[in-house]
C-alpha positions, -999 to +999 in steps of 0.1 A: -199+014+274-199-019+256-176-048+265-172-077+241-159-111+254-148-139+230-149-176+240-111-174+244-116-144+268-141-164+288-118-194+291-091-172+306-114-161+334-116-179+367-146-202+373-160-178+400-157-148+376-174-167+348-203-178+371-207-142+383-209-129+347-235-155+338-256-145+368-254-108+357-263-116+321-293-138+332-307-111+355-339-096+340-328-061+349-290-065+345-290-044+314-311-017+330-298-011+365-262-004+375-248-024+404-252+006+427-289+009+418-300-026+414-330-037+435-327-063+462-352-091+458-370-111+485-360-145+497-384-171+510-376-160+545-386-125+537-351-111+540-337-088+513-305-097+495-288-083+465-287-111+439-266-090+416-239-078+441-204-075+426-171-071+444-161-037+457-127-022+453-116-044+482-132-075+466-157-077+494-193-087+487-217-065+506-254-071+506-277-041+502-300-037+532-335-023+528-340+001+557-370+015+577-371+052+578-384+072+608-405+103+602-375+126+607-353+105+583-382+106+557-384+143+561-347+147+556-347+125+526-376+144+509-359+177+516-328+167+496-342+150+465-358+165+434-395+173+434-400+148+406-385+120+428-406+131+457-438+130+437-429+094+426-423+084+462-459+094+469-470+064+449-450+041+473-464+058+505-496+038+503-475+008+513-485-013+482-460-025+456-458-003+424-456-020+390-424-011+371-445-009+339-465+020+354-433+040+361-418+039+326-428+044+291-461+059+279-480+073+309-451+067+333-428+093+350-397+080+333-388+073+297-372+039+303-354+017+329-322+036+324-338+069+333-357+053+362-325+039+378-305+071+371-330+098+380-350+080+407-337+047+422-301+056+422-306+093+432-329+084+461-307+056+474-276+078+473-293+104+494-307+077+517-272+065+526-264+099+538-296+102+558-294+067+573-257+067+578-256+032+563-234+028+532-253-002+518-288+011+526-315+007+500-350+021+500-366-003+475-369-040+470-385-060+441-407-090+440-392-123+428-400-118+391-388-081+393-420-067+379-429-046+410-410-026+435-419-015+470-407+000+503-412-012+538-444-006+557-426+015+583-411+037+556-444+041+539-460+051+572-433+077+578-437+091+543-475+094+548-468+116+579-444+139+560-467+141+529-497+146+552-514+117+534-544+099+550-539+063+562-551+039+535-583+020+540-576-013+557-583-045+539-615-063+550-625-099+551-663-104+547-684-132+562-721-140+565-738-146+598-729-183+598-692-174+594-689-184+557-665-162+537-680-138+511-661-124+481-654-087+488-663-080+451-698-095+455-728-072+453-739-080+489-707-065+503-709-032+484-732-013+508-711-023+539-679-016+520-691+019+510-700+027+546-667+014+559-648+036+534-668+067+545-662+061+582-625+055+576-622+087+557-634+105+589-607+089+610-578+113+617-556+090+637-524+073+624-501+045+638-472+069+644-493+093+666-479+097+701-507+080+720-510+057+749-539+040+733-529+014+707-535+022+670-558-009+665-579+000+695-583+036+683-593+025+648-618-001+660-634+023+685-638+048+657-658+023+637-680+015+667-685+052+676-695+059+639-726+037+644-714+004+631-725-027+651-698-049+666-700-086+665-678-113+681-671-144+661-661-175+682-642-200+661-659-234+663-643-253+634-625-252+601-640-253+566-617-274+544-634-264+512-633-226+519-600-229+538-614-206+565-626-206+601-662-215+610-676-189+634-704-187+658-715-151+657-727-131+687-738-094+689-721-071+714-738-049+739-708-027+749-684-026+719-658-002+734-652-025+764-651-056+741-625-039+719-604-028+748-605-063+763-596-079+730-565-057+728-555-064+764-563-101+762-545-112+731-536-086+705-534-092+676-550-127+675-581-116+694-588-089+668-595-117+643-627-124+662-641-089+659-665-080+630-686-050+620-720-048+604-745-021+595-772-032+620-778-058+647-793-082+623-768-075+595-764-104+570-729-093+560-700-087+585-665-073+579-633-078+597-606-051+592-569-060+589-552-035+612 
C-alpha cells in the first residue's frame, strides 16, 4: 500500500501527527518493518523502548517490552513456530547479537527485510505474546544503529537448554605474571586459549541446572580439576596507560578451597582476582568472565 501526502495534506495534520510521521520516515527500518514487528532499541540506561510506536485503536501509546523466557516458555515457543524460524533462533541462542546483514540477501535465511519481518520477527513475536501472556512482549531488540539484533541472555540460556546446545566458551582476559594485559589475539595466548577451549568443551554443566553449587563455582572448579593451575591476583594499583588493574600474582596450593571462599566472600567481584595458567610458572594467565 502506498500513501501520498502533499504539502497541503501535511499542513492539515496536527503538529503531533506531523512529528510522528517525520519520526517514522526517518527511522532506518521504517520502510521494512511494520509497527507490530519493529524492533525495540536500547536506551543509555539499558532499557528497551519502541522508538517507532504508533497509537493503538484507543490512541494509547504502548511500549514493547523485551521479555526473558524460562525453559518451559522457550520450549512452548519453539513447538509452535515453523522449523525455519526455529533454525534461525539457534543463531541467537549463543547470546551474541546477530548482524541483520547475515540474515537477509545472498547467504542469508531471508530474501529481504520484508520477508525477515513477516516470516521471522513478526511470526515469532506473535507466538511469544501467547506464550508469555504479555500483549506487548517482544523477543528481539536492536542496537542503536539498527544493524544487529539480539535476545536477552536469560532467553538465550533457555533456548540452549531446549536445543541441547553447549554453553558458549566464556570470554577471557589475559595478563602476564606482572599483571599487564595481553591481547587475546597475540601468539603467546594461543596455547593457553586452545587448552581452555578443550577443557570447556568437556564441561557438561549449565547455569540453569538445578544445583546447590553456584554456576561460577562449578565452572571454575572444572578448570582446576582439569589440571590448570590457579593463581590469585591481588590488585595493588591502576595502570593509566593500559586502563587496567596492576596485580601482584600468587600461586594457589588448594584451588578448590580458594574458589569456594571467593564465591562465599564476595561473588562476583572476588572472581576478578582468580586466573588460570598451564603450569605453576606460567607466563600467561587467563581470567574467565562467568
